[in-house]
N, C-alpha and C positions, 0 to 999 in steps of 0.2 A: 181506077185512079189515074190522074193526069201524069204525063211525063215529068220526072223530077227536075229536068234541066229547064223546063218552061215555068215552074213555079217561082214566084218572087221570094227572095230571102226576107225573113221576118225576125223579130226580136226573139221569139221563142225557139228559133233554129240555132241561136248562138250558144256555144259551150266553151268553157275554159280549156286551154291547151292541156293535153293529157300530162299528168304529173305535176302540174302547177299548183294544184290545191291539195293540201294535206289536212287530215282531220285534226281538230284542236286536241291537244293532249290534256286529258282529264286527270288532275292531280288531287291527292288527298282522299283517295277512295279506299282506305283500308291498308293495314300494315303489310299485307303480303304483296301488294302491288309495288311496281318499280318506284313510283313517286308517292308512296304512302306516308303516313305519320307526319313528318315535318314538311312534306310536299316540296322539297328542294329549297326550303328557306333556311336550313341550318338550325342551330340551337338557339333559342331565346333571342334576345336583342330586339332593337327597334324594328329592324326589317323583317323579323319573323312574325311580328304582330300586324294587325290591320289598323294601326293607330297613328299613321303619319298624318300630322295636321296640315291643313292647307297653308302653303307658303313656306313649308319646311325646306331648308336648303342644305341638309346634311351636315349641320354643325357650323356652316359658314354664317357670318353675321347676316341676318335676314335683311331684305331690301327695306322693310318698314323701319328698321333701326339704323340703316346706313344713311337714310335721307334726313335732312334737318327737320326739326319738329315745327317750330312757329317762326318762319322767316318770310312769309308772304310768297309772292311769285313774281316772275318777270313776264310781262305781257309780250307775247311773240309778235303782236300786230302793232306795237307802238311805232309811231312815226318819228324818226330822228332827223333833226335839221342841223345843217352846218350854220353857225351863227356868225353874223358880221354886224359890227356897229357902224352907225352913220359916219363917225369921224374917220374911219379907215377908208371911206370912199373919196376923201380929199386927195388921194394919190392919183386919181384919174384926171385927164384933161377936161376943162370946162366945156360943156355942151356934148360930151360923148355919151354913148349908151353903154351901161355897165351890165353885163350878163353874168350868170354863174360861171361860165367858162372862162371869162376874163378874170374873175376873182381867183379861180383855181390856177390859171397861168401865172399870176403874180404871187402865188403862195399865201394868199390871204385866208383861204379855207383849204383844209386838207381832205375832208371827207367827200366821198362821192354822194350823190343823192340830192335831196332838196335843200334849198338855201332860204334862211330867214334873216331879214334885216331888222336890227334893233335900234332904238333911239338914243344910245349913249353918245355924248359928245356933240360937237357942232359941225354942220356941213357949210362950207364956205363957197361952194361952186354949184351952178345949176347942172344937174345931171339927169339923164333918163335911166332909172334903175329898174332892171328886170329881176325879179326873184319869185320864189314860190309863196312866200308869206312875208308880211310886214307887221310890225307893231304899230299901234296908233301914233305913238310919239315919233316913230321913224317917218311915217307918212307926212305928219305935220312938218317936220324939219326939212324933208326933201322938198315939199311944196313951198315952204317959206323961203328956201334958197332959189326958187324959180325953176325947180325941176319937176319930174313926173315919176310916180311910182307905178310900175306895171306888173300885175300879178300874172305869173306863168301857170299853165296847167301842169299837172304832174309830169 
């Protein structure tokens, strides 16, 4: 046989540390044994039986009853826009470029994220408006005033 120090270590050489593995206790094997008869489960009751149903929470109101029954759901991927009407853009100087940051600086929109311009009201100045989305009427009113509507990427 070859010298043991020269042989490579293989999976079948591995053993658990001494004392780390104990044999499983076998319960319910006759009345004379230490864990016989009720096998450490006490007398009667739900936990003495093997009948706990799935989802049982020990008498606490179950999750299926804590949740609302028919209320639809909230789409976690929904895109929310901060909305601005065309008439609010009259605050800016004629010929200027309006960006989402300009709108936030003036307090016209509060939310972070994307901006959509809607066509409510009248625009009296020609402006270059940059936003993430525009309604059709907003584009028409901006261009009718002699301005441009530029769509930004996300």
